[in-house]
GUNUZA-740995 format. One record per residue: x, y, z of N, C-alpha, C in turn; residue in three letters. Coordinates in steps of 0.02 Angstrom, whole numbers, plus 50000, padded with zeros to 5 digits. Atoms other than C-alpha are relative to their C-alpha. Layout:
<atoms>
XYZXYZXYZALA;...
</atoms>
This chain:
<atoms>
499684994649979493914832449900500314999850080MET;499845000549930495144832350049500565004950013ASP;499454993949988496484843350133500625000249959ILE;499504999850038497864838750025500045003149937LYS;500104996950064496984842849876499985009150007THR;500144993749985496434859449949500705003250011LEU;499244997150004498344862549995500295001849935ARG;499715000350071498854859149827499725006049956TYR;500254994950038497674871049752500115008150036PHE;499794993849955497964885349884500755002149974VAL;499214998150005499844884049853500055002249917GLU;499974998150059499624885249662499855007249985VAL;500334992250011498574901749669500495003650039VAL;499624996349971499744908049798500695001549962ARG;499334999250039501394905349690499965001149931ARG;500084997550077500544908649516500414995349970GLN;499635004350037501494892749473500014993750023SER;499985007249988501274873449461500674997650025TYR;499375003949989503054870249459500325003250075THR;499804997949934503444882149616499664996450050GLN;500455004249943501954874049708500294993650012ALA;499805007149988502614856549676500625001550033ALA;499485000149968504334861949730499985000950069ASN;500104998449924503684870049899499724993550034ALA;500405004149977502564854849927500404993649999LEU;499575005650006503994842049883499654994849957TYR;500345004750049502924833349747500245002049923VAL;499834998150058503074832849561499505004849968THR;500674995950032502144844349443499624997549976GLN;500575004950028501284831649354499504997350052PRO;500375000849944500634827449525499445004150024THR;500554994449991499894844649558499645000449937ILE;500354998450069499294845849372499374994950023SER;500535005049997498304828449399499485000850049LYS;500494998249949497624833949568499495006049989MET;500574994850018496944849849508499494998649950LEU;500575001250046496064842249354499604995250040ARG;500585003449964495314830249471499515002950042ASN;500444995649959494734843949584499465001549951LEU;500384996150056493984852949431499464994549981GLU;500545004850019493014836749382499614998550053GLU;500455000649941492354834049558499465004450016GLU;500374994649988491724852449572499585001649934VAL;500394998850070491094852449384500095006649978GLY;499974993350040491824867949339500775002449996SER;499434996549991493404876749285500235003850055THR;499724996149943494484884149430500525005049980LEU;499534993950014495904893049351500115000349929LEU;499884999450079496274900549183500665004449999ILE;499514997450005497934905349122499905006049943ARG;499834994550038498314922649052500585002449991GLU;499324999150004499984925448995500374995850058GLY;499605003149952501014921349151499634999250055ARG;500465000749940499604923849270499484993949996LYS;500455004749990498464911549339499275003150034LEU;500594996749979496664918849359499684995650017LEU;500535003349966495294912449474499425000949961LEU;500684998050030493614909149388499545001250062THR;500384999349947492124913249500499984994750051HIS;500035007049961491994894949560500745000550044THR;499415001349970493814895049592500125004850062GLY;499754996049946493894910949699499594997450062GLN;500435001749938492394904149815500394994150021VAL;499545006249971493484887449835500625001750030LEU;499294997049982495084896849857499795003450079TYR;500214995749941494174908249996499904995050057ASP;500285004049942493364893150098500704994850006HIS;499485004449974494984882750077500485004050036ALA;499574996349960496034896350150499764999750067GLU;500335000349949494844896650292500054993850040THR;499905005949962494934877850313500714997750026ILE;499255001249980496834876650312500075003950051LEU;499874997549944496924890050431499764998350062ALA;500315003549933495844881350556500324992550014GLU;499615006549986496794865650522500715001750039LEU;499334998649970498424875450568499795001250079ARG;500154999049932497604880750731499934992950045GLU;500135006449962497094862250775500664998250009LEU;499325003549981498864857050742500485003050052GLU;499764996949935499444871150858499854998050051THR;500285001849944498424866650978500114992750032ALA;499585007049978499024848550978500694999550016LEU;499394998949991500714853850976500105003550084GLU;499784997749923500494863751142499894996250046ASP;500165004549950499804849651231500604998050025ILE;499425003749997501564842351223500425005950047ASN;499554995349948502144856351373500475004549961GLN;499564996850033502904867351252500664997949981MET;499365003350019504224855351203500055000049929ASN;500115000250070503674856151021499565005949982ALA;500294996450027502864867550907500375006249972GLY;499714995750040503184883350800499675006850004THR;500214993549990502994902750834500175003349921LEU;500014996450063502594911850662500015008050019GLN;499834992349967503294929850697500145004449925LEU;499934996050047503074942850567500305005750013GLY;499584994249994504244958250556500045005149937VAL;499824995650054504284974250462500735001649991SER;499244998750017505994980950391500285004250063SER;499744997249931506924984650560500704997550006LEU;499285002649967508784984150637499724992350036PRO;500095007249954508854964550702500205001450077GLY;499804999249929509604971050861499265001550040VAL;500654999049961507804977350913499624993950028GLN;500285006849970507174959350923500394995450033ILE;499585004449983508674950750958499994997850067ALA;500065002249934508544951751146499374996650018GLY;500595005549981506704945051164499934993549976PRO;499875006850025507034932251046500444995150032VAL;499495004549956508574925251139499624998750071SER;500385001849936507464926051306499474995149988LEU;500505003550007506104917151225500284991449975TYR;499715004950021507264904251146500454995750068ARG;499795002649940508124901251314499484996350049GLN;500425004049959506544896851401499544995349967ARG;500495005650038505664886951264500394997849949TYR;499605002150056507074878651163499704995249952PRO;500305004250045505864866551092499645003049950GLY;500504997850043504804879551004500485002949948ILE;499654996050052505484885050836499685006549990ARG;500304994150019505284902850796500295001749913VAL;499844998150065505144908050616499725006449991ASN;500034993350007505364925750582500035002049934ILE;500174998650078504594932750413499995006849993ILE;500094992050019504784950350343499405001149964GLU;500664997350034503164957750289499935006649988TYR;500114992349986502624975250251499375000450043ASP;500494999549943501344980350375499254997649974ASP;500695001250028499754978850254499904992050007ALA;500045006550012500234960950221500174995950059ALA;499925002949936500734957150403499394999850027ALA;500684999449969498964962050460499664995649968GLN;500355005450029498174950450329500234994250020GLN;499725006449979499294936450375499804999150080ALA;500285000749954498884938650554499314998350006VAL;500835000450009496974939250519499894992949977LEU;500155007050024497084922850413500374994950040ASN;499725005449962498054913750538500774998349973GLY;499345002150033499764912450434500565002050048THR;499474997349942500614922550571499774999350066LEU;500115000649943500534920150753499745007850032ASP;500024992649986500894939150787500505003549948ALA;499474995950048501844953050705500215006250041ALA;499644993349980502884968950749499985003749944LEU;500104994350053502604985250661500185006350040THR;499884992749963503175003150688499335004449972PHE;500654996750019501325007950613499584999550051GLN;500545002049956500015012050719499514994850001PRO;500515006849999498854996350759499365002150005VAL;500854999149992496934998650725499674996050030ASP;500315005549955496224988450857499294999049980GLU;500705000450033494514990950779499974995249945GLN;500145004450052494814979650646500404992350012HIS;499995007949989495054963450742500814997750040GLY;499365001149967496844966450838500005001650063PHE;499754996949937497564967951004500625000949996ALA;499434999050007499114974451031500425002450064SER;499734998549951500534978651143500535005249984LEU;499404994450006501774993651142500524998450024PRO;499305003449981503544988951144500515004750024LEU;499494995149971504575003851157499815006449949PHE;500154994750019504555021651107500485005250007SER;499354995249989506035033651057499885006349968TYR;500094992850041506105052351006500464999549933PRO;499574999450063506845055650835500425006850014LEU;499594994449991508315066250810500295003049931CYS;499774996050051509005078650675500924997950003ALA;499185001350000510835071650634500465005049944VAL;499604995650034512025085350575500694998750021VAL;499235000049988513895088750553500185003250062PRO;499744996649936514905093150706500435006249966ARG;499594995350016515305108750625499565005949989SER;500504993850012514585126450570499595001250066GLY;500314996949944513275133150676499624993550051PRO;500255006249958512705115850749500124999650068TRP;499895000549926513695114750899499645002850055PRO;500374993649952512765129550977499364998550009SER;500635002050001511185121050943499694996150046VAL;500345004749954509975113451078499584995149963GLN;500385004150029508735107150966499705001649929SER;500194997050082507825107950774499294999349998VAL;500554999950007506175112550748499804997549919ASP;500165002050056505185107250596500035005749947LEU;499864993650052505245124650508500664998949984ALA;499165000350028507225124850516500154993749968THR;499805004350044507295107050460499834999849933LEU;500054999250064506405109950315500265004449945SER;499574995950048507595122750244500584996349984ARG;499455003750025508765109350222499784993349957TYR;500145007250039508935093950111499934995350045PRO;499935004749948508335079450206500144993749972LEU;499655007750010509065061350211499514995750048LEU;500435004949958507705049550262499914993149984LEU;499995007950007507375031450284499514999349946SER;500575002150046506255022450153499375002450010SER;500774997549992504455027250124499564995050041ASP;500505004649970503915011750206500085001450080THR;499784999349951504815017750367499375005950035PHE;500554997349982503295024650473500145006950030ALA;499804993249992504205039850547500055004549955PRO;499894996850069504655045850386499345002249977SER;500614998250014502885045650326499635005750037GLN;500374995749957502215054550482500445006149998GLN;499544994250002503695068050462499705003949949LEU;500204995450055503095072350289499235003150015LEU;500634998249985501355072950349500045005850043THR;500044994149944501765084850495500255006149955ALA;499754993450045502715096550356499445001849972PHE;500484997350032501195097050260499335003550036THR;500574997449944500015100850405500245007350019ARG;499774993049976501215115650445500005005649930LEU;499744997050069501285121550251500665000749980GLY;499294999050019503105117250233500234995149943LEU;499835004550053503785108950079500794999149991THR;499185001150007505525101750122500204995149932PRO;499805003950072506615093849982500384993750039THR;499625007749982506985074350012500604998549951VAL;499365000750046508715072549943500224992749986ALA;499645007750001509125054149981499414996550040VAL;500435003849948508005039950045500394993549995ARG;499725005949993508815023450101499894997550052SER;500085004449935508565009150229500514998850035SER;499465001849984510285008850268500205007650042GLN;499744994049949510735020850430500625003449981TRP;499294998150006512525019950399500185004649939GLU;500084996850061512295026250219499885007950009PHE;500164994149983511305040850277500415004950039LEU;499494995649951512605045850410500605001749967ALA;499334997750043513965046150278499865006249955GLN;500314994650043512785058150174500065006750040MET;500084993749967512645069950318500775001150011VAL;499274996949994514685070050335500155002449931GLN;499744997750071514745072250145499565007249986ALA;500354994150002513725088050177499275000649944GLY;500545000550046512215082650074499335002050033MET;500544997949959510995087350210499874998150063GLY;500125001349929510185082850375499584993149993ILE;500285006449990509635064950416499435000750068ALA;500345001749937508255060350536499914992750018VAL;499935007849988508435044150640499835000350070MET;500185000949935507845036950799500695000950040PRO;499364999149960508855040750955500464993850013GLU;499525004050006509385023150976500574998249950PRO;499525000050064510245022550800500495005050002VAL;499534993349982511035040450842500584997450044CYS;499455001349934511965032750996500534995149962GLN;499565004650043512795020550865500475003249949LYS;499634995450043513505034550758500675003050020LEU;499324998749964515275041250766500005007950022ASP;500164993649961515085055550890500635005749985ALA;499364994850005516775064150834499925003749944SER;500134996850054516055069550678499265002249982THR;500704998950016514165069750693499665001950060LEU;500444999249936512845077250825499424997649963LEU;500695001250011511095071950844499685004550043TRP;500414995449952509935084950907499214997650014LEU;500715002049997508105081350972499705004349951PRO;500364997750058506865085250843499235003450054LEU;500494995549957505495098250929499384997349949ASP;500565002450037504115086950872499594994250041SER;500355005249950502875074950960500114993449967PRO;499985006250036503315061150825500584996550033LEU;499575005049974504155045750889500104993649959ARG;499885007150039504895028750839499704995250042TRP;500375004149949503695016750909500024993049974ARG;500045007050029503684997650893499484996850029LEU;500495004349956502144987050942499944993449979SER;500165007550012501744968750943499224999449993LEU;500775000550005500014964350874499794993449982PHE;500265006750009498974948750857499235000149991TRP;500575000750011497234943950823499614999550051ARG;500484999449942495964947350947499484996750001ASP;500735003549996494454937951008500224991949981GLY;499895008650030495194919350950500454997850055VAL;499575003649957496134906551048500725000949970TRP;499394998650002497894910351065500564993450026LEU;499435005949984499384895951062500335001250068SER;499524999449958500334893451210500735003549990ASN;499264997850023501904897351116499825008549982SER;500194993250018500994914451062499995003950063THR;500184997749930500494918751248500745000550024ARG;499394998549983502224914951288500575005049978ALA;499464994850029503064926951169499705006750021TRP;500474993749980501764940751215500385001650084ILE;499694998749932502524938151403500675001450003ALA;499284999050004504314937851350500145007849976CYS;499974992550021504024955451259499785004250061CYS;500124995449948503234962751406500454999650059ARG;499485001449949504584955951523500695003949968GLU;499474996450034505894962951403499905007350001PHE;500144992349996505224980151378499455001750066TRP;500624999549957504154982351548499885007450006PRO;500234992549988504105001551539499465001449936ALA;500344997050066503285001951361499285001650014ALA;500834998749991501415000451419499845005450039GLU;500094993849963501705014251549499955006349962ALA;499834994250039502095026951415499425001649968GLU;
</atoms>
């Protein structure tokens, strides 16, 4: 049993396909199949059972898979440590992001690349639960999230920015004379919200529930421009972060402060209590420099 065999085995389980694993590893499918047959003979037990299109782990397979992931994660840490010895002239930063406008991270990524042109930055989109697991198992060096970070589960975090939410309304009717919008008023209109994975949307609906309010969600979309067009079409009121509102057409739309403590927050998090590569520490430092006021909030 060697590292290559474990890597082949883990890749097959992750991708649920011998062919896709072979493509990812740049080997042939028969090579993968032969390697796994040899592995089963070595451990003296079946590791995978096919059920329809799924590949299910046997009990022995699950034990081997769990240990193989740990071994491969430790190997990645070793490889990263050796790369870092080369004065930050080589290496990779594996950065996870939630679904968010790219402009929010373009600045710090640009700053990082200017300072460390030899470090390759891989930006991978994850949902928040998957990002947390990937950080814990070492697949990601760090990740950005709009969700609160639970530091009791092995994470350290750095708040990056925090912006208020606004109600986006037409520049007509009673709205030009309104200074702000509370949740009770907001609940009386059809709501145009971002997708249900967007943390402030989830928190807004929770706040309505706590107040005993039952708003109607008319439209959900991950596209801010589309939601703004729906406001212009008279479909309802959208709720957006202030920086997004600043890019809207002020000649037809208004954005009014939302009377609520809810905010659009972005945090960087990484695994706490473990060795961090120089490339990861440098990324944290760049984020601190790019958003110097964030930790003071």
